[in-house]
C-alpha positions in Angstrom: 0.0 0.0 0.0 2.9 2.4 0.8 4.3 1.7 -2.6 1.0 2.2 -4.4 0.3 5.5 -2.6 3.8 6.9 -3.4 3.5 5.8 -7.0 0.2 7.6 -7.4 1.9 10.8 -6.2 4.6 10.4 -8.8 2.0 9.5 -11.5 0.2 12.8 -10.9 3.4 14.7 -11.6 4.0 12.7 -14.8 0.4 13.1 -15.9 0.7 16.9 -15.4 3.8 16.8 -17.7 1.9 14.8 -20.3 -0.8 17.5 -20.3 1.7 19.9 -21.7 2.1 22.3 -18.7 5.6 23.2 -19.9 4.5 24.4 -23.3 4.3 28.1 -22.5 8.0 28.0 -21.8 8.8 27.4 -25.4 6.2 29.5 -27.0 7.2 32.9 -28.6 5.7 35.4 -31.0 7.2 36.1 -34.4 6.7 39.8 -33.9 9.1 39.7 -30.9 12.0 38.5 -33.0 14.0 41.1 -34.9 15.7 40.7 -38.3 19.1 40.2 -36.7 17.7 37.6 -34.3 16.2 35.7 -37.2 19.5 35.6 -39.0 21.1 34.3 -35.8 18.4 31.7 -35.5 19.0 30.5 -39.1 22.7 30.2 -38.4 22.0 28.0 -35.5 19.3 26.0 -37.2 21.5 24.9 -40.2 24.1 22.9 -38.2 21.4 21.4 -35.9 19.5 20.2 -39.0 22.7 18.8 -40.5 23.4 16.9 -37.2 19.8 15.6 -37.2 20.1 14.4 -40.8 23.4 12.6 -40.1 21.8 10.9 -37.1 18.9 9.7 -39.3 21.3 8.5 -42.0 23.4 6.6 -39.4 20.3 4.9 -38.0 19.1 4.0 -41.5 22.5 2.5 -42.4 22.4 0.5 -39.2 19.0 -1.0 -40.1 20.1 -1.8 -43.7 23.3 -3.5 -42.4 21.1 -5.6 -40.1 19.0 -6.7 -43.1 15.8 -5.2 -41.7 13.3 -3.2 -43.8 11.8 -1.3 -40.9 13.2 0.3 -37.8 13.1 -1.9 -34.7 10.2 -1.4 -32.2 12.5 0.2 -29.6 15.1 2.5 -31.0 18.6 2.3 -29.4 17.5 -0.5 -27.1 21.0 -0.9 -25.6 21.5 2.8 -24.9 24.6 2.9 -27.1 24.1 6.5 -28.5 25.0 9.3 -26.2 25.1 13.1 -26.4 26.3 16.0 -24.2 23.3 18.0 -23.0 24.2 21.4 -21.5 20.6 21.8 -20.1 20.9 18.6 -18.2 24.5 19.2 -17.1 26.1 16.0 -18.5 25.8 13.1 -20.9 22.5 11.4 -21.7 21.2 8.8 -24.2 20.6 10.6 -27.5 17.6 8.8 -28.9 15.6 8.7 -25.7 13.6 11.7 -24.5 14.8 12.9 -21.1 12.5 14.1 -18.4 13.4 14.8 -14.8 12.6 16.6 -11.5 14.7 17.5 -8.6 15.0 19.8 -5.6 17.9 22.2 -4.9 19.9 19.5 -3.0 18.9 16.5 -5.1 21.1 15.0 -7.8 20.8 12.8 -10.9 23.5 11.0 -12.9 23.2 9.0 -16.1 26.3 7.1 -17.3 27.5 4.0 -19.1 28.9 1.2 -16.9 29.7 -2.5 -16.8 28.5 -4.9 -14.2 29.1 -8.6 -14.3 30.4 -8.5 -17.9 27.2 -6.7 -18.9 27.3 -3.2 -20.3 24.5 -1.1 -18.9 22.9 2.3 -18.6 23.2 3.3 -14.9 20.7 5.7 -13.4 21.6 7.3 -10.0 19.5 9.8 -8.1 20.1 11.4 -4.7 17.2 12.5 -2.5 18.1 14.9 0.2 14.7 14.7 1.9 14.6 18.5 2.6 11.4 19.2 0.7 8.3 17.1 0.1 8.8 16.6 -3.6 9.9 13.5 -5.6 13.2 13.3 -7.4 12.9 11.2 -10.5 14.3 10.7 -14.0 12.5 9.2 -17.0 13.9 8.1 -20.4 11.1 7.6 -22.9 10.3 7.2 -26.6 7.0 7.3 -28.5 6.2 4.1 -30.4 3.4 3.8 -33.0 2.6 2.5 -36.5 4.6 -0.5 -37.7 6.9 -0.3 -34.7 4.0 -0.6 -32.2 2.4 -3.4 -34.2 5.7 -5.4 -34.1 6.1 -4.7 -30.4 2.6 -6.0 -29.6 3.1 -9.1 -31.8 6.3 -10.0 -30.0 7.5 -9.8 -26.4 10.1 -7.6 -24.6 12.9 -8.8 -22.4 14.7 -6.4 -20.0 17.6 -7.1 -17.7 17.8 -4.9 -14.6 20.2 -4.7 -11.7 19.0 -3.0 -8.4 21.9 -1.9 -6.3 21.7 -1.9 -2.5 22.8 1.5 -1.2 24.5 1.9 2.1 23.1 5.5 2.3 19.5 4.1 1.7 19.2 1.0 3.7 15.9 -1.0 3.9 13.7 -2.8 1.5 12.8 -1.1 -1.8 9.1 -1.3 -0.9 9.5 0.5 2.4 11.7 3.2 1.0 9.0 4.4 -1.4 11.5 4.3 -4.3 10.4 3.2 -7.7 12.4 1.6 -10.6 10.1 0.7 -13.4 9.1 0.3 -17.0 6.0 2.3 -17.8 3.6 2.1 -20.8 1.3 5.1 -21.3 -1.2 5.3 -24.2 -2.9 8.5 -23.1 -5.9 6.7 -21.7 -4.2 3.9 -19.7 -1.0 3.4 -17.7 0.7 0.1 -17.3 3.6 -0.1 -14.8 6.1 -2.9 -14.3 7.9 -2.1 -11.0 11.1 -3.9 -10.0 11.2 -4.4 -6.3 12.0 -6.8 -3.4 8.2 -7.5 -3.0 6.7 -10.7 -4.3 5.1 -10.7 -7.7 1.7 -9.0 -7.5 -0.8 -7.4 -9.9 -3.2 -4.6 -9.0 -5.6 -2.7 -11.2 -8.0 0.2 -11.5 -10.0 1.3 -14.5 -7.1 3.3 -16.0 -4.0 1.9 -14.3 -2.5 -1.5 -14.0 0.5 -2.2 -11.8 2.7 -5.3 -11.9 5.3 -5.8 -9.1 8.2 -7.8 -10.4 10.4 -9.5 -7.7 13.9 -8.4 -8.4 16.4 -9.0 -5.6 19.2 -6.4 -5.1 22.8 -6.9 -6.4 22.1 -9.4 -9.1 21.0 -9.3 -12.8 17.4 -10.3 -13.2 15.7 -10.7 -16.6 12.0 -10.2 -17.1 10.1 -11.0 -20.3 6.9 -9.0 -20.8 4.0 -9.7 -23.2 2.4 -6.3 -23.6 -0.5 -7.5 -25.8 -1.3 -10.1 -23.1 -1.2 -7.5 -20.4 -3.7 -5.3 -22.3 -5.9 -8.3 -22.8 -5.8 -9.2 -19.1 -6.7 -5.6 -18.2 -9.6 -5.7 -20.7 -8.2 -2.7 -22.5 -8.3 -2.0 -26.3 -4.8 -2.3 -27.9 -3.3 1.2 -28.3 -2.5 3.1 -31.5 0.5 4.9 -29.8 2.4 4.5 -26.6 5.0 6.3 -24.5 7.6 3.6 -23.5 9.6 4.7 -20.5 12.2 3.6 -17.9 11.8 5.5 -14.7 13.7 5.8 -11.4 12.2 7.9 -8.6 12.4 8.5 -4.9 10.0 10.3 -2.5 11.2 12.7 0.2 11.1 10.0 2.8 13.5 7.8 0.8 16.7 9.9 1.6 20.0 8.9 0.2 21.3 7.4 -3.1 19.2 5.1 -5.3 20.7 3.3 -8.3 19.2 1.2 -11.0 21.1 -0.4 -14.0 19.5 -1.5 -17.3 21.3 -3.9 -19.6 18.8 -3.0 -22.4 15.8 -4.2 -24.1 15.4 -7.1 -26.6 12.3 -7.9 -28.7 11.7 -11.4 -29.9 9.0 -13.8 -31.0 6.6 -14.9 -28.2 7.4 -18.1 -26.3 4.5 -20.2 -25.2 4.4 -21.5 -21.6 1.9 -23.7 -20.0 -0.2 -22.7 -16.9 1.8 -25.0 -14.6 5.0 -23.2 -15.5 3.2 -19.8 -15.0 2.3 -20.8 -11.5 5.9 -21.8 -10.8 7.0 -18.3 -11.8 4.8 -16.9 -9.0 2.4 -14.8 -11.0 -0.4 -13.6 -8.7 -4.0 -13.3 -9.5 -5.5 -9.9 -10.2 -6.7 -7.8 -7.2 -8.8 -4.7 -7.4 -6.3 -2.2 -5.9 -5.2 1.2 -7.2 -2.0 1.3 -9.3 0.9 3.7 -10.0 3.0 6.4 -11.2 4.0 9.6 -13.1 8.8 14.1 -14.1 13.1 16.6 -13.6 16.6 16.7 -11.8 20.3 17.3 -12.6 23.9 17.0 -12.0 27.0 15.0 -11.5 27.3 12.6 -8.6 29.8 10.3 -7.0 30.9 7.5 -9.3 31.3 4.0 -8.0 34.9 2.9 -7.4 36.1 0.2 -9.8 37.6 -1.8 -6.9 34.2 -1.9 -5.2 32.6 -3.1 -8.4 35.1 -5.9 -8.8 34.8 -6.9 -5.1 31.0 -7.2 -5.1 29.8 -10.7 -6.1 27.3 -10.5 -9.0 24.9 -13.3 -9.8 22.9 -13.7 -13.0 19.4 -15.0 -12.8 17.4 -16.7 -15.5 14.8 -14.8 -17.4 11.4 -14.6 -15.6 8.1 -14.0 -17.4 5.1 -11.9 -16.8 
């Protein structure tokens, strides 16, 4: 219940962002821009456009080399493309949209790392607990058309690594911290939350939350059938979704929180029988509310390489939901 209530608070923040509350910040009137300013804008636009075209060409070349006619359902699923973002204050994945929220004393760090011979995107946030707000970061991309149809026809596997932090002791559930994959189609929100809690499903008319048991300090793989989840929720399949990876912490979860993502892979569905599904610990549906929905910055402490090598890392088999 604590996790569900905290997630709902974060969801309200994210829903406000989806409603376009930040739009006025980027609006301007043409009459306010002088001739000299317009020339300056054109000078800036040209190189930006060239960089964008180069990026598109590089992605197209990658797809052709891979022998595929269409782009994959999830672009840059291994977080291999990075760019420097002055507004964020550091490096971030280039293809993924970045959204974050922080207080004056909070911090966020995105970086590439290696854990247990697996390359990964590492997300770190620091919650100072001084104000009442959440600190969170979300990496998202919009999926529709052919890419969405392919995603719904197949299944997604994600490998995650939850790190136990000495500054933030206690179980993930009690710390009101959230590390999750979120699907938002504008009318419904589907959240897959990685936590120490046992596998559990809760649902309301517009939200469905699935808790995926993911012990700390080991790689855990989860395979997700999105079309099946929509069917179980009795929702119509979407025409467009926002596909996100989110790490957040409430004001009561002070200290550092870290989540690593090895990446996403999309493959043909694998049939499993009901007996195997019971062995995986999938709970029955229960009518309980669901979860989640915003900005932060900066450069934090990096883990020491010696500590990484000293920590034992186990790799679990892929679980299914």
